[in-house]
N, C-alpha and C positions, 0 to 999 in steps of 0.2 A: 295712241296707237304707238306703242315703241317699237314694234316689230318691223324688223327691217323690209322696206317694201320689196326686195327681191325674195323672201320668205312668203309674201302676201301673193306674189305673181307665182311661185309656184305651185302654191296651194291650188289657186284658180287655172292652173295650166292643168289640171286633170279635167279632160271632159266631163265626166259625171258630177263632179264637185261643182263645176261651173254652170252645170244643169239643173242642180240643187238649189243653187245661190238663184237663177232664173225662176223656178216654183215656189222658192220663199219669198218672193216678190208679192205674190197672190196667191195666198196658201189654199185659201177659201175656193177659189176657182181650178186652181191646181192638184188640190186632191179632192173635189167635189165628189168623186166616186166612192170614197171612205168615209165611213160614219166616224168622225170627231171623237175621240176619247177625252178629249177636255176642250177648253174655248182655245181655238187657233191663235185669235188675238192677243190673249195672254201667256199660253204654253207654245204655243206652237206645233208643230207636227210630230206626229209619234213616229220613232225610227221605224216600226214596223210597217208603218206606209211607204215610210222612204224607201225602205225594203223593197216592198211590195211594187213598186213602180217604177223602181230602177232594174228591178229583177237580182238585183245582188242580195246575198247573205246578211242578216243583221250585222254581224261580227265586221263586214266590210265596211258597211254604211257608217256602223259607229265609230271605225277609224276614221273615216274621210270625214266626218264631222267632228272628230276631235283634231283634228287638223285645220278646220275650217274656225272653230272656236279658238284654238291656240293662236289663230293670227287676228280674233278679234271681228271675224264675220258674222258669226252666228253665237247666240247665246241657248244654253240647254237648261230646262225645268225638269225636276223629276214630279212626274204624277203617277203615286203609286209605284209600283214596280219599273213603270216605263218612262224610257226620255222622251222628251220631247224638244223642238228645235226650232227657235225664230231667227230671222235677219237682225242681226246687231245693225241698227240703221245708222247708228253714230259712225262706226267703224266702217261701215260701207260709204258713206259721206267723206271720213278720213282719208279712205283711199281714194277716192276719186279728187280730192281736193291736192292730195300726194302727186297723183299722178298729172294733174295739170300745172302744177309747181315744175315737174322733170320733162314732160312730155311739149 
């Protein structure tokens, strides 16, 4: 991750983005009430389901997810006309290692 640590922490400073990261740890359990549009293990969670679960608009969720993707914490996959997101485990692990080095 070449993104500045402070930028990653700023991205996680938003309560909704932090909650989304928590949900994406266990997408099957966190989104069990939604019929998957694709294999969640491979593609992730549809932005429509993220918007529904948070109560925010799809455009707001898309902006939030773009922020998380920019700092390397999630990956996006297109499935038809829908964008799905999943945790970028390597990015999360790198963040944790960087925090251990600085704190």
